[in-house]
A tleap script that builds the chain and sets N, CA, C and O, in Angstrom:
source leaprc.protein.ff14SB
mol = sequence {
  NARG PRO HIE THR ASN ASN ASN THR LYS THR
  MET PRO PRO GLN GLN ASP PRO PRO LEU PRO
  THR THR THR THR SER ARG THR SER PRO PRO
  LEU ARG ILE CYS VAL TYR GLY SER SER SER
  SER LYS THR PRO GLN THR TYR LEU THR ALA
  ALA GLN THR LEU GLY HIE LEU LEU ALA THR
  HIE ASN HIE THR CYS VAL ASN GLY ALA GLY
  SER HIE GLY CYS MET ALA ALA LEU ASN ASP
  GLY CYS HIE LYS GLY ASN GLY SER ILE VAL
  GLY VAL ILE HIE GLU MET PHE ILE VAL CASP
}
set mol.1.N position { 13.349 52.134 28.686 }
set mol.1.CA position { 12.101 51.543 28.264 }
set mol.1.C position { 12.295 50.819 26.947 }
set mol.1.O position { 12.928 51.349 26.034 }
set mol.2.N position { 11.741 49.579 26.835 }
set mol.2.CA position { 11.827 48.892 25.548 }
set mol.2.C position { 10.915 49.548 24.529 }
set mol.2.O position { 9.852 50.074 24.860 }
set mol.3.N position { 11.361 49.501 23.272 }
set mol.3.CA position { 10.602 50.101 22.178 }
set mol.3.C position { 9.462 49.161 21.773 }
set mol.3.O position { 9.693 47.969 21.568 }
set mol.4.N position { 8.259 49.672 21.660 }
set mol.4.CA position { 7.106 48.892 21.240 }
set mol.4.C position { 6.670 49.373 19.871 }
set mol.4.O position { 6.467 50.569 19.660 }
set mol.5.N position { 6.524 48.434 18.932 }
set mol.5.CA position { 6.083 48.770 17.585 }
set mol.5.C position { 4.612 48.415 17.463 }
set mol.5.O position { 4.256 47.238 17.510 }
set mol.6.N position { 3.780 49.382 17.312 }
set mol.6.CA position { 2.344 49.162 17.219 }
set mol.6.C position { 1.898 48.782 15.807 }
set mol.6.O position { 0.724 48.479 15.595 }
set mol.7.N position { 2.814 48.794 14.844 }
set mol.7.CA position { 2.464 48.475 13.466 }
set mol.7.C position { 2.713 46.995 13.122 }
set mol.7.O position { 2.587 46.604 11.962 }
set mol.8.N position { 3.060 46.184 14.111 }
set mol.8.CA position { 3.339 44.770 13.862 }
set mol.8.C position { 2.031 44.032 13.597 }
set mol.8.O position { 1.060 44.161 14.342 }
set mol.9.N position { 2.035 43.248 12.507 }
set mol.9.CA position { 0.848 42.467 12.167 }
set mol.9.C position { 1.066 41.028 12.617 }
set mol.9.O position { 2.159 40.479 12.474 }
set mol.10.N position { 0.043 40.442 13.146 }
set mol.10.CA position { 0.106 39.044 13.567 }
set mol.10.C position { -0.338 38.171 12.401 }
set mol.10.O position { -1.404 38.382 11.821 }
set mol.11.N position { 0.499 37.181 12.063 }
set mol.11.CA position { 0.180 36.268 10.970 }
set mol.11.C position { -0.750 35.173 11.491 }
set mol.11.O position { -0.583 34.708 12.618 }
set mol.12.N position { -1.725 34.759 10.685 }
set mol.12.CA position { -2.585 33.647 11.123 }
set mol.12.C position { -1.770 32.365 11.192 }
set mol.12.O position { -0.791 32.221 10.460 }
set mol.13.N position { -2.155 31.430 12.056 }
set mol.13.CA position { -1.403 30.184 12.170 }
set mol.13.C position { -1.465 29.381 10.861 }
set mol.13.O position { -2.472 29.402 10.153 }
set mol.14.N position { -0.373 28.676 10.560 }
set mol.14.CA position { -0.312 27.839 9.363 }
set mol.14.C position { -1.263 26.665 9.526 }
set mol.14.O position { -1.379 26.097 10.612 }
set mol.15.N position { -1.940 26.304 8.447 }
set mol.15.CA position { -2.812 25.139 8.454 }
set mol.15.C position { -2.245 24.103 7.503 }
set mol.15.O position { -1.720 24.435 6.440 }
set mol.16.N position { -2.359 22.841 7.901 }
set mol.16.CA position { -1.907 21.763 7.033 }
set mol.16.C position { -2.858 21.652 5.848 }
set mol.16.O position { -4.061 21.868 5.997 }
set mol.17.N position { -2.325 21.313 4.658 }
set mol.17.CA position { -3.214 21.119 3.514 }
set mol.17.C position { -4.099 19.896 3.737 }
set mol.17.O position { -3.708 18.978 4.458 }
set mol.18.N position { -5.274 19.870 3.134 }
set mol.18.CA position { -6.154 18.711 3.335 }
set mol.18.C position { -5.536 17.461 2.727 }
set mol.18.O position { -4.861 17.522 1.699 }
set mol.19.N position { -5.775 16.330 3.377 }
set mol.19.CA position { -5.281 15.060 2.868 }
set mol.19.C position { -6.108 14.632 1.673 }
set mol.19.O position { -7.311 14.893 1.630 }
set mol.20.N position { -5.478 13.970 0.687 }
set mol.20.CA position { -6.265 13.492 -0.449 }
set mol.20.C position { -7.209 12.379 -0.007 }
set mol.20.O position { -6.901 11.610 0.904 }
set mol.21.N position { -8.335 12.308 -0.649 }
set mol.21.CA position { -9.294 11.257 -0.328 }
set mol.21.C position { -9.060 10.065 -1.242 }
set mol.21.O position { -8.504 10.205 -2.331 }
set mol.22.N position { -9.484 8.898 -0.793 }
set mol.22.CA position { -9.284 7.696 -1.600 }
set mol.22.C position { -10.477 7.417 -2.497 }
set mol.22.O position { -10.426 6.516 -3.333 }
set mol.23.N position { -11.544 8.176 -2.332 }
set mol.23.CA position { -12.707 7.962 -3.186 }
set mol.23.C position { -12.729 9.034 -4.264 }
set mol.23.O position { -12.396 10.193 -4.015 }
set mol.24.N position { -13.116 8.640 -5.436 }
set mol.24.CA position { -13.241 9.581 -6.538 }
set mol.24.C position { -14.590 9.387 -7.187 }
set mol.24.O position { -15.248 8.366 -6.987 }
set mol.25.N position { -14.997 10.369 -7.962 }
set mol.25.CA position { -16.280 10.265 -8.636 }
set mol.25.C position { -16.186 9.389 -9.875 }
set mol.25.O position { -17.212 8.937 -10.384 }
set mol.26.N position { -14.986 9.141 -10.369 }
set mol.26.CA position { -14.834 8.272 -11.540 }
set mol.26.C position { -14.174 6.971 -11.095 }
set mol.26.O position { -13.465 6.929 -10.090 }
set mol.27.N position { -14.415 5.941 -11.842 }
set mol.27.CA position { -13.789 4.659 -11.528 }
set mol.27.C position { -12.735 4.362 -12.573 }
set mol.27.O position { -12.918 4.643 -13.757 }
set mol.28.N position { -11.633 3.792 -12.123 }
set mol.28.CA position { -10.578 3.416 -13.055 }
set mol.28.C position { -10.749 1.959 -13.437 }
set mol.28.O position { -11.311 1.179 -12.669 }
set mol.29.N position { -10.274 1.585 -14.606 }
set mol.29.CA position { -10.396 0.185 -15.003 }
set mol.29.C position { -9.494 -0.690 -14.138 }
set mol.29.O position { -8.474 -0.219 -13.635 }
set mol.30.N position { -9.857 -1.952 -13.961 }
set mol.30.CA position { -9.007 -2.855 -13.180 }
set mol.30.C position { -7.638 -2.999 -13.833 }
set mol.30.O position { -7.523 -3.056 -15.057 }
set mol.31.N position { -6.614 -3.057 -13.007 }
set mol.31.CA position { -5.238 -3.199 -13.483 }
set mol.31.C position { -4.640 -4.496 -12.962 }
set mol.31.O position { -5.100 -5.045 -11.961 }
set mol.32.N position { -3.614 -4.980 -13.648 }
set mol.32.CA position { -2.797 -6.086 -13.141 }
set mol.32.C position { -1.536 -5.431 -12.603 }
set mol.32.O position { -0.716 -4.927 -13.370 }
set mol.33.N position { -1.383 -5.440 -11.296 }
set mol.33.CA position { -0.286 -4.722 -10.653 }
set mol.33.C position { 0.715 -5.721 -10.095 }
set mol.33.O position { 0.376 -6.558 -9.258 }
set mol.34.N position { 1.960 -5.621 -10.571 }
set mol.34.CA position { 3.022 -6.513 -10.120 }
set mol.34.C position { 3.735 -5.881 -8.932 }
set mol.34.O position { 4.145 -4.722 -8.984 }
set mol.35.N position { 3.875 -6.650 -7.871 }
set mol.35.CA position { 4.510 -6.164 -6.647 }
set mol.35.C position { 5.700 -7.060 -6.314 }
set mol.35.O position { 5.563 -8.280 -6.230 }
set mol.36.N position { 6.857 -6.452 -6.129 }
set mol.36.CA position { 8.049 -7.178 -5.690 }
set mol.36.C position { 8.144 -7.056 -4.174 }
set mol.36.O position { 7.945 -5.975 -3.620 }
set mol.37.N position { 8.442 -8.148 -3.515 }
set mol.37.CA position { 8.579 -8.110 -2.063 }
set mol.37.C position { 9.395 -9.290 -1.573 }
set mol.37.O position { 9.715 -10.204 -2.333 }
set mol.38.N position { 9.720 -9.259 -0.315 }
set mol.38.CA position { 10.551 -10.307 0.275 }
set mol.38.C position { 9.797 -11.631 0.336 }
set mol.38.O position { 8.567 -11.669 0.316 }
set mol.39.N position { 10.560 -12.702 0.411 }
set mol.39.CA position { 9.960 -14.032 0.627 }
set mol.39.C position { 10.590 -14.681 1.859 }
set mol.39.O position { 10.517 -15.896 2.042 }
set mol.40.N position { 11.203 -13.861 2.691 }
set mol.40.CA position { 11.905 -14.352 3.875 }
set mol.40.C position { 10.974 -14.466 5.073 }
set mol.40.O position { 10.111 -13.614 5.284 }
set mol.41.N position { 11.154 -15.514 5.848 }
set mol.41.CA position { 10.381 -15.654 7.082 }
set mol.41.C position { 10.896 -14.711 8.170 }
set mol.41.O position { 10.297 -14.614 9.241 }
set mol.42.N position { 11.999 -14.019 7.902 }
set mol.42.CA position { 12.571 -13.075 8.874 }
set mol.42.C position { 12.186 -11.619 8.579 }
set mol.42.O position { 12.757 -10.701 9.167 }
set mol.43.N position { 11.240 -11.407 7.689 }
set mol.43.CA position { 10.807 -10.053 7.336 }
set mol.43.C position { 10.174 -9.382 8.550 }
set mol.43.O position { 9.312 -9.982 9.192 }
set mol.44.N position { 10.581 -8.143 8.887 }
set mol.44.CA position { 10.002 -7.444 10.039 }
set mol.44.C position { 8.487 -7.244 9.900 }
set mol.44.O position { 7.971 -7.052 8.799 }
set mol.45.N position { 7.799 -7.292 11.024 }
set mol.45.CA position { 6.343 -7.178 11.057 }
set mol.45.C position { 5.837 -5.896 10.406 }
set mol.45.O position { 4.763 -5.901 9.804 }
set mol.46.N position { 6.574 -4.812 10.512 }
set mol.46.CA position { 6.155 -3.540 9.916 }
set mol.46.C position { 5.930 -3.700 8.422 }
set mol.46.O position { 4.946 -3.197 7.879 }
set mol.47.N position { 6.849 -4.405 7.753 }
set mol.47.CA position { 6.732 -4.613 6.309 }
set mol.47.C position { 5.589 -5.575 5.985 }
set mol.47.O position { 4.890 -5.398 4.987 }
set mol.48.N position { 5.399 -6.582 6.819 }
set mol.48.CA position { 4.315 -7.547 6.588 }
set mol.48.C position { 2.957 -6.858 6.684 }
set mol.48.O position { 2.062 -7.121 5.881 }
set mol.49.N position { 2.813 -5.985 7.657 }
set mol.49.CA position { 1.562 -5.249 7.841 }
set mol.49.C position { 1.292 -4.347 6.639 }
set mol.49.O position { 0.168 -4.284 6.141 }
set mol.50.N position { 2.324 -3.655 6.183 }
set mol.50.CA position { 2.166 -2.772 5.022 }
set mol.50.C position { 1.808 -3.582 3.770 }
set mol.50.O position { 0.961 -3.159 2.983 }
set mol.51.N position { 2.439 -4.733 3.583 }
set mol.51.CA position { 2.154 -5.572 2.417 }
set mol.51.C position { 0.719 -6.095 2.465 }
set mol.51.O position { 0.038 -6.125 1.440 }
set mol.52.N position { 0.261 -6.502 3.634 }
set mol.52.CA position { -1.106 -6.995 3.764 }
set mol.52.C position { -2.111 -5.882 3.472 }
set mol.52.O position { -3.132 -6.110 2.824 }
set mol.53.N position { -1.816 -4.694 3.949 }
set mol.53.CA position { -2.681 -3.540 3.685 }
set mol.53.C position { -2.739 -3.241 2.190 }
set mol.53.O position { -3.811 -2.974 1.646 }
set mol.54.N position { -1.584 -3.286 1.530 }
set mol.54.CA position { -1.534 -3.051 0.090 }
set mol.54.C position { -2.350 -4.101 -0.661 }
set mol.54.O position { -3.108 -3.766 -1.571 }
set mol.55.N position { -2.199 -5.362 -0.284 }
set mol.55.CA position { -2.970 -6.424 -0.922 }
set mol.55.C position { -4.461 -6.203 -0.796 }
set mol.55.O position { -5.207 -6.378 -1.759 }
set mol.56.N position { -4.892 -5.819 0.387 }
set mol.56.CA position { -6.320 -5.558 0.608 }
set mol.56.C position { -6.786 -4.357 -0.205 }
set mol.56.O position { -7.887 -4.363 -0.755 }
set mol.57.N position { -5.956 -3.343 -0.279 }
set mol.57.CA position { -6.293 -2.146 -1.061 }
set mol.57.C position { -6.434 -2.487 -2.544 }
set mol.57.O position { -7.360 -2.014 -3.204 }
set mol.58.N position { -5.528 -3.299 -3.066 }
set mol.58.CA position { -5.625 -3.722 -4.467 }
set mol.58.C position { -6.932 -4.469 -4.705 }
set mol.58.O position { -7.619 -4.234 -5.699 }
set mol.59.N position { -7.270 -5.369 -3.785 }
set mol.59.CA position { -8.496 -6.159 -3.932 }
set mol.59.C position { -9.748 -5.289 -3.906 }
set mol.59.O position { -10.649 -5.469 -4.725 }
set mol.60.N position { -9.805 -4.353 -2.975 }
set mol.60.CA position { -11.008 -3.520 -2.846 }
set mol.60.C position { -11.170 -2.553 -4.013 }
set mol.60.O position { -12.257 -2.018 -4.232 }
set mol.61.N position { -10.089 -2.328 -4.764 }
set mol.61.CA position { -10.171 -1.483 -5.962 }
set mol.61.C position { -10.255 -2.328 -7.230 }
set mol.61.O position { -10.099 -1.817 -8.339 }
set mol.62.N position { -10.505 -3.627 -7.057 }
set mol.62.CA position { -10.727 -4.557 -8.156 }
set mol.62.C position { -9.509 -4.757 -9.063 }
set mol.62.O position { -9.660 -5.064 -10.246 }
set mol.63.N position { -8.306 -4.584 -8.512 }
set mol.63.CA position { -7.089 -4.820 -9.273 }
set mol.63.C position { -6.600 -6.244 -9.022 }
set mol.63.O position { -6.879 -6.823 -7.972 }
set mol.64.N position { -5.876 -6.804 -9.980 }
set mol.64.CA position { -5.282 -8.125 -9.826 }
set mol.64.C position { -3.862 -7.961 -9.311 }
set mol.64.O position { -3.083 -7.179 -9.855 }
set mol.65.N position { -3.531 -8.695 -8.265 }
set mol.65.CA position { -2.204 -8.652 -7.666 }
set mol.65.C position { -1.333 -9.726 -8.319 }
set mol.65.O position { -1.673 -10.908 -8.285 }
set mol.66.N position { -0.219 -9.318 -8.908 }
set mol.66.CA position { 0.720 -10.238 -9.545 }
set mol.66.C position { 2.019 -10.200 -8.749 }
set mol.66.O position { 2.583 -9.128 -8.526 }
set mol.67.N position { 2.500 -11.384 -8.316 }
set mol.67.CA position { 3.755 -11.423 -7.570 }
set mol.67.C position { 4.385 -12.805 -7.677 }
set mol.67.O position { 3.896 -13.668 -8.406 }
set mol.68.N position { 5.462 -13.004 -6.952 }
set mol.68.CA position { 6.240 -14.232 -7.041 }
set mol.68.C position { 5.704 -15.419 -6.279 }
set mol.68.O position { 6.389 -16.438 -6.182 }
set mol.69.N position { 4.511 -15.328 -5.736 }
set mol.69.CA position { 3.820 -16.455 -5.110 }
set mol.69.C position { 4.567 -17.059 -3.924 }
set mol.69.O position { 4.469 -18.262 -3.684 }
set mol.70.N position { 5.307 -16.246 -3.185 }
set mol.70.CA position { 6.031 -16.752 -2.015 }
set mol.70.C position { 5.093 -17.126 -0.885 }
set mol.70.O position { 4.017 -16.547 -0.738 }
set mol.71.N position { 5.507 -18.096 -0.089 }
set mol.71.CA position { 4.679 -18.522 1.041 }
set mol.71.C position { 5.143 -17.902 2.356 }
set mol.71.O position { 4.612 -18.231 3.416 }
set mol.72.N position { 6.126 -17.010 2.295 }
set mol.72.CA position { 6.633 -16.292 3.470 }
set mol.72.C position { 6.848 -14.830 3.101 }
set mol.72.O position { 6.787 -14.460 1.929 }
set mol.73.N position { 7.096 -14.017 4.097 }
set mol.73.CA position { 7.479 -12.624 3.887 }
set mol.73.C position { 6.377 -11.764 3.296 }
set mol.73.O position { 5.187 -12.038 3.445 }
set mol.74.N position { 6.823 -10.708 2.615 }
set mol.74.CA position { 5.881 -9.734 2.060 }
set mol.74.C position { 4.967 -10.336 1.000 }
set mol.74.O position { 3.800 -9.958 0.899 }
set mol.75.N position { 5.489 -11.267 0.210 }
set mol.75.CA position { 4.631 -11.870 -0.819 }
set mol.75.C position { 3.457 -12.607 -0.189 }
set mol.75.O position { 2.328 -12.486 -0.665 }
set mol.76.N position { 3.702 -13.362 0.866 }
set mol.76.CA position { 2.619 -14.079 1.539 }
set mol.76.C position { 1.639 -13.104 2.188 }
set mol.76.O position { 0.427 -13.306 2.112 }
set mol.77.N position { 2.148 -12.058 2.819 }
set mol.77.CA position { 1.279 -11.071 3.466 }
set mol.77.C position { 0.441 -10.324 2.432 }
set mol.77.O position { -0.739 -10.055 2.658 }
set mol.78.N position { 1.047 -9.995 1.311 }
set mol.78.CA position { 0.340 -9.322 0.221 }
set mol.78.C position { -0.806 -10.198 -0.279 }
set mol.78.O position { -1.929 -9.723 -0.446 }
set mol.79.N position { -0.521 -11.464 -0.514 }
set mol.79.CA position { -1.554 -12.385 -0.985 }
set mol.79.C position { -2.641 -12.589 0.055 }
set mol.79.O position { -3.816 -12.713 -0.292 }
set mol.80.N position { -2.263 -12.627 1.329 }
set mol.80.CA position { -3.235 -12.772 2.399 }
set mol.80.C position { -4.204 -11.595 2.411 }
set mol.80.O position { -5.417 -11.781 2.509 }
set mol.81.N position { -3.662 -10.381 2.311 }
set mol.81.CA position { -4.514 -9.193 2.294 }
set mol.81.C position { -5.428 -9.160 1.081 }
set mol.81.O position { -6.597 -8.788 1.180 }
set mol.82.N position { -4.887 -9.552 -0.058 }
set mol.82.CA position { -5.684 -9.591 -1.284 }
set mol.82.C position { -6.787 -10.644 -1.175 }
set mol.82.O position { -7.927 -10.404 -1.574 }
set mol.83.N position { -6.442 -11.795 -0.640 }
set mol.83.CA position { -7.417 -12.870 -0.460 }
set mol.83.C position { -8.536 -12.446 0.493 }
set mol.83.O position { -9.709 -12.708 0.230 }
set mol.84.N position { -8.173 -11.793 1.595 }
set mol.84.CA position { -9.184 -11.334 2.561 }
set mol.84.C position { -10.109 -10.283 1.962 }
set mol.84.O position { -11.243 -10.124 2.415 }
set mol.85.N position { -9.630 -9.557 0.937 }
set mol.85.CA position { -10.466 -8.575 0.253 }
set mol.85.C position { -11.183 -9.152 -0.957 }
set mol.85.O position { -11.748 -8.413 -1.763 }
set mol.86.N position { -11.159 -10.490 -1.082 }
set mol.86.CA position { -11.791 -11.191 -2.211 }
set mol.86.C position { -11.216 -10.754 -3.555 }
set mol.86.O position { -11.941 -10.647 -4.544 }
set mol.87.N position { -9.911 -10.505 -3.583 }
set mol.87.CA position { -9.253 -10.067 -4.808 }
set mol.87.C position { -8.693 -11.209 -5.626 }
set mol.87.O position { -8.731 -12.368 -5.213 }
set mol.88.N position { -8.176 -10.868 -6.781 }
set mol.88.CA position { -7.554 -11.836 -7.688 }
set mol.88.C position { -6.046 -11.793 -7.525 }
set mol.88.O position { -5.452 -10.722 -7.407 }
set mol.89.N position { -5.430 -12.980 -7.520 }
set mol.89.CA position { -3.988 -13.098 -7.339 }
set mol.89.C position { -3.427 -13.959 -8.463 }
set mol.89.O position { -3.978 -15.013 -8.781 }
set mol.90.N position { -2.330 -13.507 -9.063 }
set mol.90.CA position { -1.614 -14.298 -10.053 }
set mol.90.C position { -0.205 -14.497 -9.520 }
set mol.90.O position { 0.542 -13.534 -9.347 }
set mol.91.N position { 0.156 -15.743 -9.263 }
set mol.91.CA position { 1.501 -16.068 -8.797 }
set mol.91.C position { 2.366 -16.471 -9.981 }
set mol.91.O position { 1.982 -17.333 -10.772 }
set mol.92.N position { 3.522 -15.852 -10.102 }
set mol.92.CA position { 4.429 -16.133 -11.206 }
set mol.92.C position { 5.694 -16.760 -10.636 }
set mol.92.O position { 6.421 -16.121 -9.875 }
set mol.93.N position { 5.956 -18.009 -11.005 }
set mol.93.CA position { 7.178 -18.676 -10.556 }
set mol.93.C position { 7.843 -19.369 -11.742 }
set mol.93.O position { 7.185 -19.720 -12.721 }
set mol.94.N position { 9.122 -19.556 -11.641 }
set mol.94.CA position { 9.876 -20.270 -12.670 }
set mol.94.C position { 9.522 -21.750 -12.599 }
set mol.94.O position { 9.332 -22.292 -11.510 }
set mol.95.N position { 9.433 -22.404 -13.748 }
set mol.95.CA position { 9.021 -23.814 -13.755 }
set mol.95.C position { 9.983 -24.735 -13.025 }
set mol.95.O position { 9.597 -25.834 -12.629 }
set mol.96.N position { 11.230 -24.309 -12.837 }
set mol.96.CA position { 12.167 -25.165 -12.104 }
set mol.96.C position { 11.785 -25.316 -10.626 }
set mol.96.O position { 12.265 -26.226 -9.950 }
set mol.97.N position { 10.926 -24.430 -10.130 }
set mol.97.CA position { 10.467 -24.513 -8.748 }
set mol.97.C position { 9.195 -25.340 -8.597 }
set mol.97.O position { 8.755 -25.585 -7.474 }
set mol.98.N position { 8.601 -25.770 -9.692 }
set mol.98.CA position { 7.385 -26.559 -9.633 }
set mol.98.C position { 7.749 -28.022 -9.351 }
set mol.98.O position { 8.554 -28.630 -10.057 }
set mol.99.N position { 7.138 -28.555 -8.312 }
set mol.99.CA position { 7.384 -29.926 -7.921 }
set mol.99.C position { 6.140 -30.741 -8.213 }
set mol.99.O position { 5.040 -30.368 -7.806 }
set mol.100.N position { 6.309 -31.865 -8.926 }
set mol.100.CA position { 5.148 -32.715 -9.251 }
set mol.100.C position { 4.731 -33.524 -8.067 }
set mol.100.O position { 3.775 -34.295 -8.152 }
savepdb mol mol.pdb
quit
């Protein structure tokens, strides 16, 4: 006969900790946040989606997005998301790239 231990305690199932919320009772001052990202037209869609989401998040929290003003890749997606959220964008480029 197998031995049965009647003193075994059953542990309750583990629960995941609650996820943090994005809303707070206090508001933070607007920030100028610089984001580095690709400017390649070959950037994978996963990164473009994440960059666009970040841009929109910055805009909805009233932050200014500062980046290299690229027209492709993550920089373009970031600016697109920020623009769609009615945010502020500051593009920083070297003057040698400015064409009259």
